[in-house]
Residue, then its C-alpha position, 0 to 999 in steps of 0.5 A: m587133578s585134585g578134587l572131585y568132578f560131579d555131574t548135574a545129578y550129583v550136584g543136585k543131590c547137594y541141594v535137594q533131599e533124596l535117598d542118597a543125598p546125605a552120602v553124596r554130601e559127605t563125599a562132597r565135604s571130603a573133597q578139596q575142591l568140587y568141579t562140574s561143567s557150566l552146563t550144570i547151571a542150566e541142567l540143575s535149573c531145569a531139574l529143580h523146575r521138574n521137581l517143583r512141577d512133579g510136586t517133590i519139592t515146594p516152591t520155597a525149597e526150589r528157590i532155596a536150592r537155586d539160590q544156594f547153588l548160585e551162592d556156592i558158585r560165587n563162593e567158589i565151592w564149585t569150579l565150573l568148567p566152561v562148555t567151549e566150542r572145543v569141548l563140543r567138537k571133542v564130544e562130536s569126535l569121541t561119539r564117533t567111536l561109540p559102540k552102536t548099542m551105547f546110550l549117551r545123552a549130549g549132556d552126559a557127553i559134555h560132562i565126560v569130556s569136561a572131566m577128561d579135559a580137566g585131567f580127571d580120571e573119574i566122574w561121580t554120578n548115579d546116572r546109569h547111562l553116564l556110568a556105562a559110557a564113562a569106561h568107554f572114555r577111560l574114566k572111572g564112574r563112581s557112585v556113593r554106596v547107600p546103606a540098606k535099610 
C-alpha cells in the first residue's frame, strides 16, 4: 500500500501542538497519501473535547483543529477507511487469538484491522498498547523519534 496509516493519536498530532507533533507532521508531509479509519472522526472529536476540558487547548484552538481536520478530509488529505460490519467481525475473530495478557482497546483493534485490510504492513502511533498489539497481527508499529533536549 502506498501511503501511511495513522491511528487517531497521530492524526491528532497533525492538528494539536504536542511534544512530538512536529516530527509527526514531518512524517505526514513525507507521505504520498495519508490513511486512517473513519472511526478517527469520532475519536478525534472526543480527544479535542478532552483537551479543551483539561485546559490544554483553548476553545479557539479546538474549533480550528476540528475545522481543519474536516477540511483536510474534504480535500482528500486523509483517506478514511470505513468501519464496516466486516471490519467489526474481523476484530471479533482476531481478538480470539490474543494472549490473555495483551491489552487491546476496541478502537485500537479497529485501527489494526483497518490497516491490515487496506494492505498496510505498518501502523503509525505513539500508543504503547497499540504498538504492542500490532506485532501480534503481523503489523509493524512505527513511531517518530523525538530528539532529546
